[in-house]
VEXSE-218328 format. One record per atom (N, C-alpha, C, O): residue number from 1; residue in three letters; chain; atom name; x, y, z. Coordinates in steps of 0.1 Angstrom, whole numbers. Layout:
    n  res  chain  atom   east  north     up
  NUM  Ala      A    CA      X      Y      Z
...
***
This chain:
    n  res  chain  atom   east  north     up
    1  Unk      A     N    358    -17   -285
    1  Unk      A    CA    354    -15   -271
    1  Unk      A     C    341    -22   -269
    1  Unk      A     O    332    -20   -277
    2  Unk      A     N    340    -30   -258
    2  Unk      A    CA    327    -37   -256
    2  Unk      A     C    316    -28   -251
    2  Unk      A     O    320    -18   -245
    3  Unk      A     N    304    -30   -254
    3  Unk      A    CA    293    -22   -250
    3  Unk      A     C    292    -22   -234
    3  Unk      A     O    295    -33   -228
    4  Unk      A     N    287    -11   -228
    4  Unk      A    CA    286    -12   -214
    4  Unk      A     C    275    -22   -209
    4  Unk      A     O    266    -25   -216
    5  Unk      A     N    278    -28   -198
    5  Unk      A    CA    269    -38   -192
    5  Unk      A     C    256    -32   -188
    5  Unk      A     O    255    -21   -182
    6  Unk      A     N    245    -38   -192
    6  Unk      A    CA    232    -33   -189
    6  Unk      A     C    229    -38   -175
    6  Unk      A     O    231    -50   -171
    7  Unk      A     N    223    -29   -166
    7  Unk      A    CA    220    -33   -153
    7  Unk      A     C    206    -40   -153
    7  Unk      A     O    197    -36   -161
    8  Unk      A     N    204    -49   -145
    8  Unk      A    CA    191    -55   -143
    8  Unk      A     C    181    -45   -137
    8  Unk      A     O    185    -37   -129
    9  Unk      A     N    168    -45   -142
    9  Unk      A    CA    159    -35   -137
    9  Unk      A     C    157    -35   -122
    9  Unk      A     O    155    -24   -116
   10  Unk      A     N    159    -46   -115
   10  Unk      A    CA    158    -47   -101
   10  Unk      A     C    169    -40    -95
   10  Unk      A     O    168    -33    -85
   11  Unk      A     N    182    -41   -100
   11  Unk      A    CA    193    -34    -95
   11  Unk      A     C    191    -19    -97
   11  Unk      A     O    195    -11    -88
   12  Unk      A     N    186    -14   -108
   12  Unk      A    CA    183      0   -110
   12  Unk      A     C    173      5   -100
   12  Unk      A     O    175     16    -94
   13  Unk      A     N    162     -3    -97
   13  Unk      A    CA    152      1    -88
   13  Unk      A     C    158      2    -73
   13  Unk      A     O    155     12    -66
   14  Unk      A     N    166     -8    -69
   14  Unk      A    CA    172     -8    -56
   14  Unk      A     C    181      4    -55
   14  Unk      A     O    181     11    -44
   15  Unk      A     N    189      7    -65
   15  Unk      A    CA    198     19    -64
   15  Unk      A     C    190     32    -63
   15  Unk      A     O    194     41    -56
   16  Unk      A     N    179     33    -70
   16  Unk      A    CA    171     45    -69
   16  Unk      A     C    165     46    -55
   16  Unk      A     O    164     58    -50
   17  Unk      A     N    161     35    -49
   17  Unk      A    CA    155     36    -36
   17  Unk      A     C    166     40    -25
   17  Unk      A     O    163     48    -16
   18  Unk      A     N    178     34    -27
   18  Unk      A    CA    189     38    -18
   18  Unk      A     C    192     52    -19
   18  Unk      A     O    194     59     -9
   19  Unk      A     N    193     58    -32
   19  Unk      A    CA    195     72    -33
   19  Unk      A     C    184     81    -27
   19  Unk      A     O    187     90    -20
   20  Unk      A     N    172     77    -29
   20  Unk      A    CA    161     84    -24
   20  Unk      A     C    161     84     -8
   20  Unk      A     O    157     94     -2
   21  Unk      A     N    166     73     -2
   21  Unk      A    CA    166     72     12
   21  Unk      A     C    176     81     19
   21  Unk      A     O    176     82     31
   22  Unk      A     N    184     88     11
   22  Unk      A    CA    194     97     17
   22  Unk      A     C    189    112     16
   22  Unk      A     O    197    121     20
   23  Unk      A     N    177    114     12
   23  Unk      A    CA    172    128     10
   23  Unk      A     C    164    133     22
   23  Unk      A     O    158    125     29
   24  Unk      A     N    165    146     23
   24  Unk      A    CA    157    152     34
   24  Unk      A     C    142    150     32
   24  Unk      A     O    135    148     42
   25  Unk      A     N    137    150     20
   25  Unk      A    CA    123    148     16
   25  Unk      A     C    119    134     21
   25  Unk      A     O    108    133     28
   26  Unk      A     N    127    124     18
   26  Unk      A    CA    123    110     23
   26  Unk      A     C    123    110     38
   26  Unk      A     O    114    103     43
   27  Unk      A     N    132    116     44
   27  Unk      A    CA    134    116     59
   27  Unk      A     C    121    121     66
   27  Unk      A     O    115    115     74
   28  Unk      A     N    116    133     61
   28  Unk      A    CA    105    139     68
   28  Unk      A     C     92    133     63
   28  Unk      A     O     82    133     70
   29  Unk      A     N     91    128     50
   29  Unk      A    CA     80    122     45
   29  Unk      A     C     77    109     53
   29  Unk      A     O     65    106     55
   30  Unk      A     N     87    102     57
   30  Unk      A    CA     85     90     65
   30  Unk      A     C     78     93     78
   30  Unk      A     O     69     86     82
   31  Unk      A     N     82    104     85
   31  Unk      A    CA     75    108     97
   31  Unk      A     C     60    111     94
   31  Unk      A     O     52    107    102
   32  Unk      A     N     57    118     83
   32  Unk      A    CA     43    121     80
   32  Unk      A     C     35    108     77
   32  Unk      A     O     24    107     82
   33  Unk      A     N     41     99     70
   33  Unk      A    CA     34     87     66
   33  Unk      A     C     32     78     79
   33  Unk      A     O     21     73     82
   34  Unk      A     N     42     77     87
   34  Unk      A    CA     41     69     99
   34  Unk      A     C     31     75    109
   34  Unk      A     O     24     68    116
   35  Unk      A     N     31     89    110
   35  Unk      A    CA     21     95    119
   35  Unk      A     C      7     92    115
   35  Unk      A     O     -2     89    123
   36  Unk      A     N      5     93    102
   36  Unk      A    CA     -9     91     96
   36  Unk      A     C    -13     76     99
   36  Unk      A     O    -24     74    103
   37  Unk      A     N     -4     67     97
   37  Unk      A    CA     -7     53    100
   37  Unk      A     C     -9     50    115
   37  Unk      A     O    -19     44    118
   38  Unk      A     N     -1     56    123
   38  Unk      A    CA     -3     55    138
   38  Unk      A     C    -16     60    142
   38  Unk      A     O    -23     54    151
   39  Unk      A     N    -19     72    137
   39  Unk      A    CA    -32     79    141
   39  Unk      A     C    -44     70    136
   39  Unk      A     O    -53     69    144
   40  Unk      A     N    -43     65    124
   40  Unk      A    CA    -54     57    119
   40  Unk      A     C    -56     44    127
   40  Unk      A     O    -67     40    130
   41  Unk      A     N    -45     38    131
   41  Unk      A    CA    -46     26    139
   41  Unk      A     C    -51     29    153
   41  Unk      A     O    -60     22    158
   42  Unk      A     N    -47     41    158
   42  Unk      A    CA    -52     45    171
   42  Unk      A     C    -67     47    171
   42  Unk      A     O    -75     43    180
   43  Unk      A     N    -72     55    161
   43  Unk      A    CA    -86     58    160
   43  Unk      A     C    -94     45    158
   43  Unk      A     O   -104     43    164
   44  Unk      A     N    -89     36    149
   44  Unk      A    CA    -97     24    146
   44  Unk      A     C    -97     15    159
   44  Unk      A     O   -107      9    162
   45  Unk      A     N    -86     14    166
   45  Unk      A    CA    -85      6    178
   45  Unk      A     C    -94     12    189
   45  Unk      A     O   -100      4    196
   46  Unk      A     N    -94     25    190
   46  Unk      A    CA   -103     31    201
   46  Unk      A     C   -117     28    199
   46  Unk      A     O   -125     26    209
   47  Unk      A     N   -122     26    187
   47  Unk      A    CA   -136     23    184
   47  Unk      A     C   -139      8    189
   47  Unk      A     O   -151      5    191
   48  Unk      A     N   -129      0    190
   48  Unk      A    CA   -132    -14    193
   48  Unk      A     C   -129    -18    208
   48  Unk      A     O   -133    -28    213
   49  Unk      A     N   -123     -8    215
   49  Unk      A    CA   -119    -11    229
   49  Unk      A     C   -130     -6    239
   49  Unk      A     O   -135      4    237
   50  Unk      A     N   -133    -15    249
   50  Unk      A    CA   -144    -12    258
   50  Unk      A     C   -141     -2    269
   50  Unk      A     O   -150      4    274
   51  Unk      A     N   -128      0    272
   51  Unk      A    CA   -125      9    284
   51  Unk      A     C   -112     17    281
   51  Unk      A     O   -103     13    274
   52  Unk      A     N   -112     28    288
   52  Unk      A    CA   -100     37    287
   52  Unk      A     C    -87     30    293
   52  Unk      A     O    -77     31    286
   53  Unk      A     N    -88     24    305
   53  Unk      A    CA    -76     17    310
   53  Unk      A     C    -71      6    300
   53  Unk      A     O    -59      4    299
   54  Unk      A     N    -80     -2    294
   54  Unk      A    CA    -75    -12    284
   54  Unk      A     C    -69     -5    272
   54  Unk      A     O    -58    -11    267
   55  Unk      A     N    -74      6    267
   55  Unk      A    CA    -68     13    256
   55  Unk      A     C    -54     18    260
   55  Unk      A     O    -44     16    252
   56  Unk      A     N    -53     24    271
   56  Unk      A    CA    -40     30    276
   56  Unk      A     C    -30     18    278
   56  Unk      A     O    -18     20    275
   57  Unk      A     N    -34      7    284
   57  Unk      A    CA    -26     -4    286
   57  Unk      A     C    -20     -9    272
   57  Unk      A     O     -8    -13    271
   58  Unk      A     N    -29    -10    262
   58  Unk      A    CA    -24    -15    249
   58  Unk      A     C    -14     -6    243
   58  Unk      A     O     -4    -10    237
   59  Unk      A     N    -16      8    244
   59  Unk      A    CA     -7     17    238
   59  Unk      A     C      6     17    246
   59  Unk      A     O     17     17    239
   60  Unk      A     N      6     17    259
   60  Unk      A    CA     18     17    267
   60  Unk      A     C     26      4    264
   60  Unk      A     O     38      4    264
   61  Unk      A     N     19     -7    263
   61  Unk      A    CA     26    -20    260
   61  Unk      A     C     32    -19    246
   61  Unk      A     O     44    -24    244
   62  Unk      A     N     26    -12    236
   62  Unk      A    CA     32    -10    223
   62  Unk      A     C     44     -2    224
   62  Unk      A     O     54     -5    217
   63  Unk      A     N     44      9    232
   63  Unk      A    CA     56     17    234
   63  Unk      A     C     68      9    240
   63  Unk      A     O     79     10    236
   64  Unk      A     N     64      1    250
   64  Unk      A    CA     74     -8    256
   64  Unk      A     C     80    -18    247
   64  Unk      A     O     92    -20    246
   65  Unk      A     N     71    -25    239
   65  Unk      A    CA     75    -34    229
   65  Unk      A     C     84    -28    219
   65  Unk      A     O     95    -34    215
   66  Unk      A     N     81    -16    215
   66  Unk      A    CA     89     -9    205
   66  Unk      A     C    103     -6    210
   66  Unk      A     O    113     -7    203
   67  Unk      A     N    104     -3    223
   67  Unk      A    CA    118     -1    229
   67  Unk      A     C    127    -13    227
   67  Unk      A     O    139    -11    225
   68  Unk      A     N    121    -25    228
   68  Unk      A    CA    129    -37    225
   68  Unk      A     C    132    -39    210
   68  Unk      A     O    143    -43    207
   69  Unk      A     N    122    -36    202
   69  Unk      A    CA    124    -37    188
   69  Unk      A     C    135    -27    183
   69  Unk      A     O    144    -31    175
   70  Unk      A     N    135    -15    189
   70  Unk      A    CA    145     -5    186
   70  Unk      A     C    159    -11    189
   70  Unk      A     O    168    -10    181
   71  Unk      A     N    161    -17    201
   71  Unk      A    CA    173    -23    205
   71  Unk      A     C    177    -34    195
   71  Unk      A     O    189    -35    191
   72  Unk      A     N    168    -43    192
   72  Unk      A    CA    171    -55    184
   72  Unk      A     C    175    -50    170
   72  Unk      A     O    185    -55    165
   73  Unk      A     N    168    -41    164
   73  Unk      A    CA    172    -37    151
   73  Unk      A     C    185    -29    150
   73  Unk      A     O    193    -32    142
   74  Unk      A     N    187    -21    160
   74  Unk      A    CA    199    -13    160
   74  Unk      A     C    211    -23    163
   74  Unk      A     O    222    -21    156
   75  Unk      A     N    210    -32    172
   75  Unk      A    CA    221    -41    175
   75  Unk      A     C    223    -51    164
   75  Unk      A     O    235    -53    159
   76  Unk      A     N    213    -58    160
   76  Unk      A    CA    215    -70    151
   76  Unk      A     C    211    -68    137
   76  Unk      A     O    214    -77    128
   77  Unk      A     N    205    -57    133
   77  Unk      A    CA    201    -55    119
   77  Unk      A     C    210    -43    113
   77  Unk      A     O    216    -45    102
   78  Unk      A     N    210    -32    120
   78  Unk      A    CA    218    -20    115
   78  Unk      A     C    233    -23    115
   78  Unk      A     O    240    -18    107
   79  Unk      A     N    238    -30    125
   79  Unk      A    CA    252    -33    126
   79  Unk      A     C    254    -47    121
   79  Unk      A     O    259    -56    128
   80  Unk      A     N    251    -49    108
   80  Unk      A    CA    252    -62    102
   80  Unk      A     C    256    -60     88
   80  Unk      A     O    260    -49     84
   81  Unk      A     N    255    -71     80
   81  Unk      A    CA    259    -69     65
   81  Unk      A     C    247    -70     56
   81  Unk      A     O    248    -71     44
   82  Unk      A     N    235    -68     62
   82  Unk      A    CA    223    -68     54
   82  Unk      A     C    222    -54     47
   82  Unk      A     O    220    -44     54
   83  Unk      A     N    223    -54     34
   83  Unk      A    CA    225    -41     27
   83  Unk      A     C    214    -31     30
   83  Unk      A     O    217    -19     32
   84  Unk      A     N    201    -35     30
   84  Unk      A    CA    190    -26     31
   84  Unk      A     C    192    -18     44
   84  Unk      A     O    188     -6     45
   85  Unk      A     N    196    -25     55
   85  Unk      A    CA    198    -18     68
   85  Unk      A     C    212    -12     70
   85  Unk      A     O    213     -1     75
   86  Unk      A     N    222    -20     67
   86  Unk      A    CA    236    -17     70
   86  Unk      A     C    241     -5     63
   86  Unk      A     O    248      4     68
   87  Unk      A     N    237     -3     50
   87  Unk      A    CA    243      7     42
   87  Unk      A     C    239     21     47
   87  Unk      A     O    248     29     50
   88  Unk      A     N    227     24     50
   88  Unk      A    CA    222     36     55
   88  Unk      A     C    228     39     69
   88  Unk      A     O    231     50     72
   89  Unk      A     N    229     29     77
   89  Unk      A    CA    233     31     91
   89  Unk      A     C    248     33     91
   89  Unk      A     O    253     41     99
   90  Unk      A     N    256     27     82
   90  Unk      A    CA    270     30     81
   90  Unk      A     C    272     44     76
   90  Unk      A     O    281     51     81
   91  Unk      A     N    264     49     67
   91  Unk      A    CA    265     63     62
   91  Unk      A     C    262     72     74
   91  Unk      A     O    268     83     75
   92  Unk      A     N    252     68     82
   92  Unk      A    CA    249     77     94
   92  Unk      A     C    261     78    103
   92  Unk      A     O    263     88    109
   93  Unk      A     N    268     67    106
   93  Unk      A    CA    279     67    114
   93  Unk      A     C    290     76    108
   93  Unk      A     O    298     83    116
   94  Unk      A     N    291     76     95
   94  Unk      A    CA    301     84     89
   94  Unk      A     C    297     99     88
   94  Unk      A     O    306    108     89
   95  Unk      A     N    284    102     87
   95  Unk      A    CA    279    115     86
   95  Unk      A     C    267    117     95
   95  Unk      A     O    255    116     90
   96  Unk      A     N    268    118    108
   96  Unk      A    CA    257    118    117
   96  Unk      A     C    246    129    115
   96  Unk      A     O    235    127    119
   97  Unk      A     N    250    140    108
   97  Unk      A    CA    240    150    105
   97  Unk      A     C    233    148     92
   97  Unk      A     O    225    157     88
   98  Unk      A     N    235    137     85
   98  Unk      A    CA    229    135     72
   98  Unk      A     C    214    130     74
   98  Unk      A     O    209    130     86
   99  Unk      A     N    208    127     63
   99  Unk      A    CA    194    123     64
   99  Unk      A     C    191    109     59
   99  Unk      A     O    181    106     54
  100  Unk      A     N    201    100     62
  100  Unk      A    CA    199     86     58
  100  Unk      A     C    188     80     66
  100  Unk      A     O    188     81     79
  101  Unk      A     N    179     73     60
  101  Unk      A    CA    169     66     67
  101  Unk      A     C    163     55     58
  101  Unk      A     O    168     53     46
  102  Unk      A     N    154     48     63
  102  Unk      A    CA    147     37     54
  102  Unk      A     C    139     44     44
  102  Unk      A     O    134     56     46
  103  Unk      A     N    136     38     33
  103  Unk      A    CA    126     43     23
  103  Unk      A     C    113     47     30
  103  Unk      A     O    108     39     39
  104  Unk      A     N    107     59     27
  104  Unk      A    CA     96     64     35
  104  Unk      A     C     84     54     36
  104  Unk      A     O     77     55     46
  105  Unk      A     N     83     46     27
  105  Unk      A    CA     71     37     27
  105  Unk      A     C     73     24     34
  105  Unk      A     O     64     17     38
  106  Unk      A     N     86     20     37
  106  Unk      A    CA     89      7     42
  106  Unk      A     C     84      5     57
  106  Unk      A     O     78     -5     60
  107  Unk      A     N     87     15     66
  107  Unk      A    CA     82     12     80
  107  Unk      A     C     67     11     80
  107  Unk      A     O     62      3     88
  108  Unk      A     N     60     19     73
  108  Unk      A    CA     45     19     73
  108  Unk      A     C     40      5     67
  108  Unk      A     O     31     -1     73
  109  Unk      A     N     47      0     57
  109  Unk      A    CA     43    -13     51
  109  Unk      A     C     45    -24     61
  109  Unk      A     O     37    -33     62
  110  Unk      A     N     57    -23     69
  110  Unk      A    CA     60    -33     79
  110  Unk      A     C     49    -33     90
  110  Unk      A     O     44    -43     94
  111  Unk      A     N     46    -20     94
  111  Unk      A    CA     36    -19    105
  111  Unk      A     C     22    -25    101
  111  Unk      A     O     16    -31    109
  112  Unk      A     N     18    -22     89
  112  Unk      A    CA      5    -27     84
  112  Unk      A     C      6    -42     83
  112  Unk      A     O     -4    -49     86
  113  Unk      A     N     17    -48     78
  113  Unk      A    CA     18    -62     78
  113  Unk      A     C     17    -69     92
  113  Unk      A     O     10    -79     94
  114  Unk      A     N     25    -63    101
  114  Unk      A    CA     24    -68    115
  114  Unk      A     C     10    -66    121
  114  Unk      A     O      6    -74    129
  115  Unk      A     N      4    -55    118
  115  Unk      A    CA    -10    -53    123
  115  Unk      A     C    -19    -64    118
  115  Unk      A     O    -27    -70    126
  116  Unk      A     N    -18    -68    106
  116  Unk      A    CA    -26    -80    101
  116  Unk      A     C    -23    -92    108
  116  Unk      A     O    -33    -99    112
  117  Unk      A     N    -11    -95    112
  117  Unk      A    CA     -7   -107    120
  117  Unk      A     C    -13   -106    134
  117  Unk      A     O    -18   -115    139
  118  Unk      A     N    -12    -94    140
  118  Unk      A    CA    -17    -92    153
  118  Unk      A     C    -33    -94    154
  118  Unk      A     O    -38    -99    163
  119  Unk      A     N    -39    -89    143
  119  Unk      A    CA    -54    -90    142
  119  Unk      A     C    -58   -105    142
  119  Unk      A     O    -69   -109    146
  120  Unk      A     N    -49   -114    137
  120  Unk      A    CA    -52   -128    137
  120  Unk      A     C    -50   -134    151
  120  Unk      A     O    -56   -145    153
  121  Unk      A     N    -42   -128    159
  121  Unk      A    CA    -38   -134    172
  121  Unk      A     C    -45   -128    184
  121  Unk      A     O    -44   -135    195
  122  Unk      A     N    -51   -117    183
  122  Unk      A    CA    -56   -110    195
  122  Unk      A     C    -69   -102    192
  122  Unk      A     O    -71   -100    180
  123  Unk      A     N    -76    -97    202
  123  Unk      A    CA    -88    -89    199
  123  Unk      A     C    -85    -77    190
  123  Unk      A     O    -74    -71    192
  124  Unk      A     N    -94    -73    182
  124  Unk      A    CA    -91    -63    172
  124  Unk      A     C    -87    -50    178
  124  Unk      A     O    -76    -44    175
  125  Unk      A     N    -94    -45    188
  125  Unk      A    CA    -91    -32    194
  125  Unk      A     C    -77    -32    201
  125  Unk      A     O    -69    -23    199
  126  Unk      A     N    -74    -43    208
  126  Unk      A    CA    -61    -44    214
  126  Unk      A     C    -50    -44    204
  126  Unk      A     O    -40    -37    206
  127  Unk      A     N    -52    -52    194
  127  Unk      A    CA    -42    -53    183
  127  Unk      A     C    -39    -40    176
  127  Unk      A     O    -28    -36    174
  128  Unk      A     N    -50    -33    173
  128  Unk      A    CA    -48    -20    166
  128  Unk      A     C    -41    -10    175
  128  Unk      A     O    -33     -2    171
  129  Unk      A     N    -45     -9    188
  129  Unk      A    CA    -39      1    197
  129  Unk      A     C    -25     -3    201
  129  Unk      A     O    -16      5    202
  130  Unk      A     N    -22    -16    202
  130  Unk      A    CA     -8    -21    204
  130  Unk      A     C      1    -16    192
  130  Unk      A     O     12    -11    195
  131  Unk      A     N     -4    -18    180
  131  Unk      A    CA      4    -14    168
  131  Unk      A     C      5      1    167
  131  Unk      A     O     15      6    162
  132  Unk      A     N     -6      8    172
  132  Unk      A    CA     -5     23    172
  132  Unk      A     C      6     27    182
  132  Unk      A     O     14     36    179
  133  Unk      A     N      7     20    194
  133  Unk      A    CA     18     23    203
  133  Unk      A     C     31     20    197
  133  Unk      A     O     41     28    199
  134  Unk      A     N     33      9    190
  134  Unk      A    CA     46      6    184
  134  Unk      A     C     49     16    174
  134  Unk      A     O     61     20    173
  135  Unk      A     N     39     20    166
  135  Unk      A    CA     42     31    155
  135  Unk      A     C     46     44    162
  135  Unk      A     O     56     50    157
  136  Unk      A     N     40     48    172
  136  Unk      A    CA     44     61    179
  136  Unk      A     C     57     59    186
  136  Unk      A     O     64     69    187
  137  Unk      A     N     60     47    191
  137  Unk      A    CA     73     44    196
  137  Unk      A     C     84     46    185
  137  Unk      A     O     95     52    188
  138  Unk      A     N     81     42    173
  138  Unk      A    CA     91     43    162
  138  Unk      A     C     92     58    159
  138  Unk      A     O    103     63    156
  139  Unk      A     N     81     66    159
  139  Unk      A    CA     82     80    156
  139  Unk      A     C     90     87    167
  139  Unk      A     O     99     95    164
  140  Unk      A     N     88     84    179
  140  Unk      A    CA     96     90    190
  140  Unk      A     C    110     86    189
  140  Unk      A     O    119     95    192
  141  Unk      A     N    113     74    185
  141  Unk      A    CA    127     70    183
  141  Unk      A     C    134     79    172
  141  Unk      A     O    145     84    174
  142  Unk      A     N    127     81    161
  142  Unk      A    CA    132     89    150
  142  Unk      A     C    134    103    154
  142  Unk      A     O    144    109    151
  143  Unk      A     N    124    109    161
  143  Unk      A    CA    126    123    165
  143  Unk      A     C    136    124    175
  143  Unk      A     O    144    134    175
  144  Unk      A     N    137    115    185
  144  Unk      A    CA    148    115    195
  144  Unk      A     C    162    115    188
  144  Unk      A     O    170    122    192
  145  Unk      A     N    163    106    179
  145  Unk      A    CA    176    104    172
  145  Unk      A     C    180    117    164
  145  Unk      A     O    191    121    165
  146  Unk      A     N    170    123    158
  146  Unk      A    CA    172    136    151
  146  Unk      A     C    177    147    161
  146  Unk      A     O    186    154    158
  147  Unk      A     N    169    148    172
  147  Unk      A    CA    173    158    182
  147  Unk      A     C    186    156    188
  147  Unk      A     O    194    166    190
  148  Unk      A     N    190    144    191
  148  Unk      A    CA    203    141    197
  148  Unk      A     C    214    146    188
  148  Unk      A     O    224    151    193
  149  Unk      A     N    212    145    175
  149  Unk      A    CA    223    149    166
  149  Unk      A     C    222    164    161
  149  Unk      A     O    232    169    156
  150  Unk      A     N    211    170    163
  150  Unk      A    CA    209    184    158
  150  Unk      A     C    207    195    169
  150  Unk      A     O    206    206    166
  151  Unk      A     N    206    190    181
  151  Unk      A    CA    203    200    192
  151  Unk      A     C    214    199    203
  151  Unk      A     O    218    188    206
  152  Unk      A     N    219    210    208
  152  Unk      A    CA    228    210    219
  152  Unk      A     C    220    212    232
  152  Unk      A     O    216    224    235
  153  Unk      A     N    218    202    239
  153  Unk      A    CA    210    203    251
  153  Unk      A     C    218    210    262
  153  Unk      A     O    230    209    263
  154  Unk      A     N    210    217    271
  154  Unk      A    CA    216    223    283
  154  Unk      A     C    212    217    296
  154  Unk      A     O    219    218    306
  155  Unk      A     N    201    210    296
  155  Unk      A    CA    196    204    308
  155  Unk      A     C    205    191    311
  155  Unk      A     O    207    183    301
  156  Unk      A     N    210    189    323
  156  Unk      A    CA    219    178    326
  156  Unk      A     C    213    164    322
  156  Unk      A     O    220    156    317
  157  Unk      A     N    200    162    325
  157  Unk      A    CA    195    149    321
  157  Unk      A     C    194    146    306
  157  Unk      A     O    197    136    301
  158  Unk      A     N    190    157    299
  158  Unk      A    CA    190    156    284
  158  Unk      A     C    204    154    279
  158  Unk      A     O    206    147    269
  159  Unk      A     N    214    161    285
  159  Unk      A    CA    228    160    280
  159  Unk      A     C    233    146    282
  159  Unk      A     O    240    141    274
  160  Unk      A     N    229    140    294
  160  Unk      A    CA    234    126    296
  160  Unk      A     C    227    116    287
  160  Unk      A     O    234    107    282
  161  Unk      A     N    214    119    284
  161  Unk      A    CA    207    110    275
  161  Unk      A     C    213    111    261
  161  Unk      A     O    216    101    255
  162  Unk      A     N    216    123    256
  162  Unk      A    CA    222    125    243
  162  Unk      A     C    236    119    243
  162  Unk      A     O    240    113    233
  163  Unk      A     N    244    121    253
  163  Unk      A    CA    258    116    254
  163  Unk      A     C    258    101    252
  163  Unk      A     O    268     96    246
  164  Unk      A     N    249     94    257
  164  Unk      A    CA    249     79    256
  164  Unk      A     C    249     75    241
  164  Unk      A     O    256     66    237
  165  Unk      A     N    241     82    233
  165  Unk      A    CA    241     79    219
  165  Unk      A     C    254     84    212
  165  Unk      A     O    259     77    203
  166  Unk      A     N    259     95    216
  166  Unk      A    CA    272    100    210
  166  Unk      A     C    283     90    213
  166  Unk      A     O    292     88    205
  167  Unk      A     N    283     84    225
  167  Unk      A    CA    292     74    228
  167  Unk      A     C    291     62    219
  167  Unk      A     O    301     56    215
  168  Unk      A     N    279     58    215
  168  Unk      A    CA    277     47    206
  168  Unk      A     C    284     50    192
  168  Unk      A     O    290     41    186
  169  Unk      A     N    285     62    188
  169  Unk      A    CA    292     66    176
  169  Unk      A     C    307     63    177
  169  Unk      A     O    314     61    167
  170  Unk      A     N    312     64    189
  170  Unk      A    CA    327     62    191
  170  Unk      A     C    329     47    195
  170  Unk      A     O    340     42    193
  171  Unk      A     N    319     41    201
  171  Unk      A    CA    320     27    206
  171  Unk      A     C    308     19    200
  171  Unk      A     O    299     17    208
  172  Unk      A     N    308     16    187
  172  Unk      A    CA    296     10    181
  172  Unk      A     C    291     -3    186
  172  Unk      A     O    281     -8    182
  173  Unk      A     N    299     -9    195
  173  Unk      A    CA    294    -22    201
  173  Unk      A     C    287    -20    214
  173  Unk      A     O    284    -30    221
  174  Unk      A     N    283     -8    217
  174  Unk      A    CA    276     -5    229
  174  Unk      A     C    265      6    227
  174  Unk      A     O    265     12    217
  175  Unk      A     N    257      8    237
  175  Unk      A    CA    246     18    237
  175  Unk      A     C    237     18    225
  175  Unk      A     O    237     28    217
  176  Unk      A     N    231      7    222
  176  Unk      A    CA    222      5    211
  176  Unk      A     C    209     12    213
  176  Unk      A     O    202     16    203
  177  Unk      A     N    204     14    225
  177  Unk      A    CA    192     20    228
  177  Unk      A     C    193     35    226
  177  Unk      A     O    202     41    231
  178  Unk      A     N    184     41    218
  178  Unk      A    CA    184     56    216
  178  Unk      A     C    174     62    226
  178  Unk      A     O    178     72    233
  179  Unk      A     N    162     57    227
  179  Unk      A    CA    152     63    235
  179  Unk      A     C    153     60    250
  179  Unk      A     O    150     67    259
  180  Unk      A     N    159     48    252
  180  Unk      A    CA    161     43    266
  180  Unk      A     C    173     34    268
  180  Unk      A     O    176     27    258
  181  Unk      A     N    180     35    279
  181  Unk      A    CA    191     26    281
  181  Unk      A     C    187     13    287
  181  Unk      A     O    196      4    290
  182  Unk      A     N    174     10    289
  182  Unk      A    CA    169     -2    296
  182  Unk      A     C    175    -14    290
  182  Unk      A     O    181    -22    298
  183  Unk      A     N    174    -17    277
  183  Unk      A    CA    178    -29    272
  183  Unk      A     C    193    -31    271
  183  Unk      A     O    198    -42    272
  184  Unk      A     N    200    -20    270
  184  Unk      A    CA    215    -20    271
  184  Unk      A     C    219    -25    285
  184  Unk      A     O    228    -32    287
  185  Unk      A     N    212    -20    295
  185  Unk      A    CA    215    -24    309
  185  Unk      A     C    212    -38    311
  185  Unk      A     O    220    -46    317
  186  Unk      A     N    200    -43    306
  186  Unk      A    CA    196    -56    309
  186  Unk      A     C    204    -66    301
  186  Unk      A     O    207    -78    306
  187  Unk      A     N    209    -63    289
  187  Unk      A    CA    216    -72    280
  187  Unk      A     C    231    -70    280
  187  Unk      A     O    238    -76    271
  188  Unk      A     N    236    -61    289
  188  Unk      A    CA    250    -60    290
  188  Unk      A     C    258    -52    280
  188  Unk      A     O    270    -54    278
  189  Unk      A     N    251    -43    272
  189  Unk      A    CA    258    -35    262
  189  Unk      A     C    259    -21    266
  189  Unk      A     O    262    -12    257
  190  Unk      A     N    255    -17    278
  190  Unk      A    CA    257     -3    282
  190  Unk      A     C    272      0    284
  190  Unk      A     O    279     -7    290
  191  Unk      A     N    276     11    277
  191  Unk      A    CA    290     15    278
  191  Unk      A     C    294     19    292
  191  Unk      A     O    287     27    298
  192  Unk      A     N    305     14    297
  192  Unk      A    CA    310     17    310
  192  Unk      A     C    324     21    308
  192  Unk      A     O    332     13    304
  193  Unk      A     N    328     33    312
  193  Unk      A    CA    342     37    312
  193  Unk      A     C    350     30    322
  193  Unk      A     O    345     25    332
  194  Unk      A     N    363     30    320
  194  Unk      A    CA    372     25    331
  194  Unk      A     C    370     33    343
  194  Unk      A     O    370     45    342
  195  Unk      A     N    368     27    354
  195  Unk      A    CA    365     34    366
  195  Unk      A     C    350     32    370
  195  Unk      A     O    346     36    381
  196  Unk      A     N    342     26    361
  196  Unk      A    CA    329     22    364
  196  Unk      A     C    317     32    361
  196  Unk      A     O    306     29    364
  197  Unk      A     N    320     44    355
  197  Unk      A    CA    309     53    351
  197  Unk      A     C    305     51    337
  197  Unk      A     O    313     48    328
  198  Unk      A     N    292     53    334
  198  Unk      A    CA    287     52    320
  198  Unk      A     C    286     66    314
  198  Unk      A     O    283     67    303
***
């Protein structure tokens, strides 16, 4: 009988990260790490910005930019064949109440890398607050997604908001926005039933 094939250390590491990414600990640790990064960016940015309106504008722009990032990733990264993104998202579609997510350190690492690029291209305070807004947009997205799957809303507006994402689970080619339907409406992926109602 031939000896079992040895796995390459990189394969072993990737497999361990994929397993870790399905745990409740990883899920909530990611929120903690992201919140700490967003808070640090916000505090650092606040020290460099000259006015409250400029600071608020940068944060609001970051939240708006994230809403588009959310749509792009959900539509073209999570619903694709890229293993890092597609595997966990496919598991989420199969088990919506599970804890599949990205490795807890990955979003923070991406945010810090993008922050470095923004610091090269724009004033320090604006760049830091913009990235704080993007980070908090990501946190809001994650919390919204958790609530949609774990809470039964009673308020009609919240029920309609949650229903849009539940529809996505039955019609995965539509309703990619979780926090807002804006980009689905603008880019033609908002689910519309026969008869014209969404």
